[in-house]
DOSEVEX-924138 format. One record per residue (C-alpha): x, y, z; residue in three letters; residue number from 1. Coordinates in pm, whole numbers, m for minus. Layout:
+--------+--------+--------+-----+-----+
|      u |      v |      w |  aa |   i |
+--------+--------+--------+-----+-----+
|      X |      Y |      Z | ala | NUM |
...
+--------+--------+--------+-----+-----+
This chain:
+--------+--------+--------+-----+-----+
|      u |      v |      w |  aa |   i |
+--------+--------+--------+-----+-----+
|   4751 |   3651 |   m453 | unk |   1 |
|   4373 |   3618 |   m417 | unk |   2 |
|   4231 |   3333 |   m217 | unk |   3 |
|   4054 |   3061 |   m421 | unk |   4 |
|   3675 |   3067 |   m402 | unk |   5 |
|   3547 |   2789 |   m177 | unk |   6 |
|   3199 |   2644 |   m133 | unk |   7 |
|   3146 |   2360 |    111 | unk |   8 |
|   3018 |   2027 |    m24 | unk |   9 |
|   2714 |   2057 |    203 | unk |  10 |
|   2620 |   2391 |     47 | unk |  11 |
|   2668 |   2260 |   m307 | unk |  12 |
|   2439 |   1963 |   m241 | unk |  13 |
|   2179 |   2188 |    m75 | unk |  14 |
|   2182 |   2432 |   m367 | unk |  15 |
|   2144 |   2150 |   m619 | unk |  16 |
|   1854 |   1999 |   m423 | unk |  17 |
|   1677 |   2335 |   m391 | unk |  18 |
|   1722 |   2399 |   m763 | unk |  19 |
|   1575 |   2060 |   m858 | unk |  20 |
|   1283 |   2089 |   m614 | unk |  21 |
|   1185 |   2430 |   m747 | unk |  22 |
|   1188 |   2305 |  m1104 | unk |  23 |
|    975 |   2002 |  m1021 | unk |  24 |
|    733 |   2208 |   m809 | unk |  25 |
|    647 |   2426 |  m1110 | unk |  26 |
|    522 |   2122 |  m1305 | unk |  27 |
|    168 |   1991 |  m1311 | unk |  28 |
|     91 |   1694 |  m1091 | unk |  29 |
|     67 |   1325 |  m1176 | unk |  30 |
|   m116 |   1055 |   m977 | unk |  31 |
|    m32 |    683 |   m985 | unk |  32 |
|   m292 |    476 |   m798 | unk |  33 |
|   m376 |    112 |   m737 | unk |  34 |
|   m730 |     m2 |   m819 | unk |  35 |
|   m897 |   m342 |   m806 | unk |  36 |
|   m788 |   m439 |  m1158 | unk |  37 |
|   m436 |   m298 |  m1173 | unk |  38 |
|   m260 |     39 |  m1160 | unk |  39 |
|   m394 |    373 |  m1285 | unk |  40 |
|   m188 |    668 |  m1416 | unk |  41 |
|   m350 |   1013 |  m1433 | unk |  42 |
|   m169 |   1326 |  m1551 | unk |  43 |
|   m291 |   1677 |  m1619 | unk |  44 |
|   m170 |   1700 |  m1978 | unk |  45 |
|   m374 |   1837 |  m2272 | unk |  46 |
|   m109 |   1736 |  m2527 | unk |  47 |
|   m187 |   1424 |  m2729 | unk |  48 |
|    172 |   1388 |  m2853 | unk |  49 |
|    399 |   1467 |  m2557 | unk |  50 |
|    341 |   1206 |  m2289 | unk |  51 |
|    409 |   1206 |  m1918 | unk |  52 |
|    291 |    845 |  m1893 | unk |  53 |
|    427 |    559 |  m2100 | unk |  54 |
|    479 |    186 |  m2129 | unk |  55 |
|    826 |     54 |  m2047 | unk |  56 |
|    772 |   m322 |  m2086 | unk |  57 |
|    501 |   m590 |  m2074 | unk |  58 |
|    385 |   m527 |  m1715 | unk |  59 |
|    568 |   m203 |  m1641 | unk |  60 |
|    461 |    160 |  m1674 | unk |  61 |
|    641 |    490 |  m1632 | unk |  62 |
|    518 |    832 |  m1515 | unk |  63 |
|    717 |   1151 |  m1469 | unk |  64 |
|    703 |   1520 |  m1385 | unk |  65 |
|    965 |   1788 |  m1438 | unk |  66 |
|   1169 |   1881 |  m1740 | unk |  67 |
|   1045 |   1698 |  m2046 | unk |  68 |
|   1370 |   1638 |  m2234 | unk |  69 |
|   1531 |   1499 |  m1917 | unk |  70 |
|   1262 |   1250 |  m1820 | unk |  71 |
|   1213 |   1153 |  m2184 | unk |  72 |
|   1580 |   1051 |  m2204 | unk |  73 |
|   1530 |    841 |  m1889 | unk |  74 |
|   1219 |    678 |  m2037 | unk |  75 |
|   1400 |    583 |  m2358 | unk |  76 |
|   1697 |    448 |  m2164 | unk |  77 |
|   1461 |    237 |  m1951 | unk |  78 |
|   1294 |     89 |  m2259 | unk |  79 |
|   1631 |     m1 |  m2411 | unk |  80 |
|   1752 |   m161 |  m2088 | unk |  81 |
|   1430 |   m363 |  m2052 | unk |  82 |
|   1440 |   m480 |  m2414 | unk |  83 |
|   1803 |   m584 |  m2386 | unk |  84 |
|   1747 |   m776 |  m2063 | unk |  85 |
|   1432 |   m944 |  m2194 | unk |  86 |
|   1609 |  m1045 |  m2516 | unk |  87 |
|   1925 |  m1167 |  m2344 | unk |  88 |
|   1752 |  m1364 |  m2068 | unk |  89 |
|   1374 |  m1393 |  m2041 | unk |  90 |
|   1084 |  m1150 |  m2049 | unk |  91 |
|    997 |  m1243 |  m1692 | unk |  92 |
|   1343 |  m1124 |  m1580 | unk |  93 |
|   1249 |   m763 |  m1654 | unk |  94 |
|   1107 |   m610 |  m1336 | unk |  95 |
|   1020 |   m268 |  m1200 | unk |  96 |
|   1268 |   m326 |   m918 | unk |  97 |
|   1563 |   m372 |  m1153 | unk |  98 |
|   1462 |    m66 |  m1356 | unk |  99 |
|   1419 |    140 |  m1040 | unk | 100 |
|   1770 |     40 |   m929 | unk | 101 |
|   1911 |    143 |  m1266 | unk | 102 |
|   1728 |    476 |  m1259 | unk | 103 |
|   1842 |    540 |   m901 | unk | 104 |
|   2204 |    483 |   m999 | unk | 105 |
|   2176 |    712 |  m1301 | unk | 106 |
|   1999 |    994 |  m1116 | unk | 107 |
|   2236 |    968 |   m819 | unk | 108 |
|   2540 |    991 |  m1044 | unk | 109 |
|   2399 |   1290 |  m1232 | unk | 110 |
|   2311 |   1467 |   m907 | unk | 111 |
|   2653 |   1426 |   m746 | unk | 112 |
|   2889 |   1446 |  m1044 | unk | 113 |
|   2738 |   1709 |  m1274 | unk | 114 |
|   2685 |   2079 |  m1221 | unk | 115 |
|   2313 |   2071 |  m1296 | unk | 116 |
|   2091 |   1794 |  m1153 | unk | 117 |
|   1795 |   1653 |  m1342 | unk | 118 |
|   1472 |   1836 |  m1259 | unk | 119 |
|   1262 |   1520 |  m1263 | unk | 120 |
|   1065 |   1288 |  m1041 | unk | 121 |
|    948 |    953 |  m1175 | unk | 122 |
|    744 |    647 |  m1083 | unk | 123 |
|    809 |    300 |  m1219 | unk | 124 |
|    514 |     67 |  m1159 | unk | 125 |
|    461 |   m302 |  m1226 | unk | 126 |
|    131 |   m487 |  m1213 | unk | 127 |
|    137 |   m841 |  m1074 | unk | 128 |
|   m100 |  m1137 |  m1083 | unk | 129 |
|   m275 |   m999 |   m773 | unk | 130 |
|   m262 |   m681 |   m568 | unk | 131 |
|      4 |   m814 |   m331 | unk | 132 |
|    242 |   m848 |   m627 | unk | 133 |
|    194 |   m491 |   m752 | unk | 134 |
|    500 |   m267 |   m722 | unk | 135 |
|    539 |    113 |   m734 | unk | 136 |
|    877 |    283 |   m698 | unk | 137 |
|    912 |    658 |   m665 | unk | 138 |
|   1249 |    803 |   m766 | unk | 139 |
|   1359 |   1156 |   m689 | unk | 140 |
|   1610 |   1382 |   m859 | unk | 141 |
|   1895 |   1275 |   m626 | unk | 142 |
|   1853 |    903 |   m691 | unk | 143 |
|   1665 |    824 |   m370 | unk | 144 |
|   1401 |    555 |   m419 | unk | 145 |
|   1093 |    463 |   m218 | unk | 146 |
|    867 |    158 |   m241 | unk | 147 |
|    512 |    300 |   m241 | unk | 148 |
|    175 |    137 |   m174 | unk | 149 |
|   m173 |    256 |   m257 | unk | 150 |
|    m97 |    573 |   m450 | unk | 151 |
|    174 |    825 |   m537 | unk | 152 |
|    137 |   1198 |   m609 | unk | 153 |
|    414 |   1393 |   m782 | unk | 154 |
|    458 |   1747 |   m907 | unk | 155 |
|    385 |   2099 |   m794 | unk | 156 |
|    101 |   2027 |   m552 | unk | 157 |
|    216 |   1686 |   m436 | unk | 158 |
|    184 |   1753 |    m60 | unk | 159 |
|   m172 |   1887 |    m77 | unk | 160 |
|   m262 |   1624 |   m333 | unk | 161 |
|   m128 |   1344 |   m114 | unk | 162 |
|   m341 |   1463 |    179 | unk | 163 |
|   m652 |   1472 |    m39 | unk | 164 |
|   m591 |   1128 |   m186 | unk | 165 |
|   m516 |    978 |    156 | unk | 166 |
|   m865 |   1069 |    275 | unk | 167 |
|  m1041 |    929 |    m34 | unk | 168 |
|   m839 |    625 |   m144 | unk | 169 |
|   m919 |    277 |    m19 | unk | 170 |
|   m837 |    m78 |   m117 | unk | 171 |
|  m1066 |   m221 |   m385 | unk | 172 |
|  m1160 |     92 |   m578 | unk | 173 |
|  m1298 |     25 |   m923 | unk | 174 |
|  m1131 |    188 |  m1222 | unk | 175 |
|  m1402 |    455 |  m1248 | unk | 176 |
|  m1385 |    526 |   m875 | unk | 177 |
|  m1004 |    550 |   m877 | unk | 178 |
|  m1019 |    784 |  m1175 | unk | 179 |
|  m1277 |   1005 |  m1006 | unk | 180 |
|  m1071 |   1019 |   m685 | unk | 181 |
|   m755 |   1106 |   m882 | unk | 182 |
|   m918 |   1379 |  m1088 | unk | 183 |
|  m1093 |   1526 |   m783 | unk | 184 |
|   m756 |   1538 |   m607 | unk | 185 |
|   m589 |   1709 |   m903 | unk | 186 |
|   m866 |   1965 |   m920 | unk | 187 |
|   m856 |   2031 |   m546 | unk | 188 |
|   m478 |   2072 |   m545 | unk | 189 |
|   m504 |   2312 |   m839 | unk | 190 |
|   m697 |   2564 |   m634 | unk | 191 |
|  m1052 |   2690 |   m612 | unk | 192 |
|  m1234 |   2680 |   m945 | unk | 193 |
|   m975 |   2452 |  m1108 | unk | 194 |
|  m1168 |   2213 |  m1333 | unk | 195 |
|  m1029 |   1948 |  m1564 | unk | 196 |
|  m1201 |   1833 |  m1880 | unk | 197 |
|  m1143 |   1480 |  m2017 | unk | 198 |
|   m939 |   1619 |  m2306 | unk | 199 |
|   m702 |   1785 |  m2058 | unk | 200 |
|   m608 |   1452 |  m1901 | unk | 201 |
|   m361 |   1182 |  m1997 | unk | 202 |
|   m482 |    854 |  m1849 | unk | 203 |
|   m344 |    502 |  m1884 | unk | 204 |
|   m367 |    177 |  m1691 | unk | 205 |
|   m175 |   m142 |  m1628 | unk | 206 |
|   m465 |   m385 |  m1666 | unk | 207 |
|   m412 |   m709 |  m1475 | unk | 208 |
|   m663 |   m892 |  m1698 | unk | 209 |
|   m489 |   m820 |  m2028 | unk | 210 |
|   m265 |  m1087 |  m2185 | unk | 211 |
|    109 |  m1019 |  m2158 | unk | 212 |
|    115 |   m648 |  m2249 | unk | 213 |
|    m80 |   m487 |  m1967 | unk | 214 |
|    m47 |   m119 |  m2061 | unk | 215 |
|   m321 |     67 |  m2244 | unk | 216 |
|   m433 |    426 |  m2273 | unk | 217 |
|   m787 |    541 |  m2208 | unk | 218 |
|   m953 |    751 |  m2477 | unk | 219 |
|  m1129 |   1082 |  m2420 | unk | 220 |
|  m1461 |    906 |  m2491 | unk | 221 |
|  m1393 |    650 |  m2218 | unk | 222 |
|  m1300 |    928 |  m1976 | unk | 223 |
|  m1626 |   1110 |  m2047 | unk | 224 |
|  m1820 |    796 |  m1955 | unk | 225 |
|  m1633 |    754 |  m1627 | unk | 226 |
|  m1632 |   1125 |  m1539 | unk | 227 |
|  m1993 |   1232 |  m1588 | unk | 228 |
|  m1945 |   1553 |  m1385 | unk | 229 |
|  m1625 |   1660 |  m1556 | unk | 230 |
|  m1581 |   2004 |  m1706 | unk | 231 |
|  m1667 |   2040 |  m2076 | unk | 232 |
|  m1390 |   1970 |  m2323 | unk | 233 |
|  m1154 |   2245 |  m2428 | unk | 234 |
|  m1318 |   2426 |  m2722 | unk | 235 |
|  m1006 |   2407 |  m2935 | unk | 236 |
|   m749 |   2140 |  m2839 | unk | 237 |
|   m507 |   2271 |  m3100 | unk | 238 |
|   m504 |   2606 |  m2922 | unk | 239 |
|   m358 |   2450 |  m2607 | unk | 240 |
|    m21 |   2610 |  m2548 | unk | 241 |
|    155 |   2352 |  m2337 | unk | 242 |
|    170 |   2050 |  m2116 | unk | 243 |
|    198 |   2278 |  m1816 | unk | 244 |
|    341 |   2621 |  m1900 | unk | 245 |
|    118 |   2925 |  m1855 | unk | 246 |
|    185 |   3224 |  m2085 | unk | 247 |
|    447 |   3353 |  m1840 | unk | 248 |
|    653 |   3035 |  m1888 | unk | 249 |
|    665 |   2982 |  m1513 | unk | 250 |
|    608 |   2606 |  m1517 | unk | 251 |
|    842 |   2336 |  m1635 | unk | 252 |
|    614 |   2121 |  m1853 | unk | 253 |
|    715 |   2142 |  m2215 | unk | 254 |
|    560 |   2383 |  m2462 | unk | 255 |
|    491 |   2175 |  m2776 | unk | 256 |
|    537 |   2483 |  m2993 | unk | 257 |
|    882 |   2555 |  m2850 | unk | 258 |
|   1048 |   2210 |  m2855 | unk | 259 |
|   1189 |   1969 |  m2601 | unk | 260 |
|   1476 |   2192 |  m2498 | unk | 261 |
|   1242 |   2428 |  m2311 | unk | 262 |
|   1173 |   2186 |  m2028 | unk | 263 |
|    879 |   1982 |  m1907 | unk | 264 |
+--------+--------+--------+-----+-----+
């Protein structure tokens, strides 16, 4: 009788973690950064329909990298949970902390109890009445959660991007300055000659000055005004193939022409 095949739990967890990290590393980076008026989200994403950045609730935003259909399901679940809690209790009872705890539980369960982990990394951010009340939570594929301050970089070049942002970020940046620092970091992490045009960026903010619903997206025209030295716009936005996949299909950002099942 043949011996049953055995793999140690430590090896299984290591293989799952390596698999998830490789998938996330092939995605394009996202920056979440505090500025003097709130929280800024910047993603390299030429698609106008498939978003890496979204509103979750009145004061709460969501950003993600990795496989699109997986983080989209998390985003939708977060919106439903926030709506249910706000309806059942009070809108002020919905917080980034409670959502981060729910996401951590979900991702941890998926990582340990299913064969394939989610290839995602997300940030849940909440803008407060002043900077001291702002919250940013970074959640990884295994359910681990970290309370971040200042800025967060996720995606393929996150380590190099974090080093670049650490040297340029400071407390009290204006929106235009924070945007310029974020875009410069994304370009630097993308390698020599990597330039980003305004129409290749997805940018949104949690604006502390707005009434109740703090989230709003910045238009390409607004980005052009704040990024005077940016690369010229893509000549044909409709010709853009993906949110992050080169023709070889090596990255994980979704190809709008192929559907959500291809990954993001």
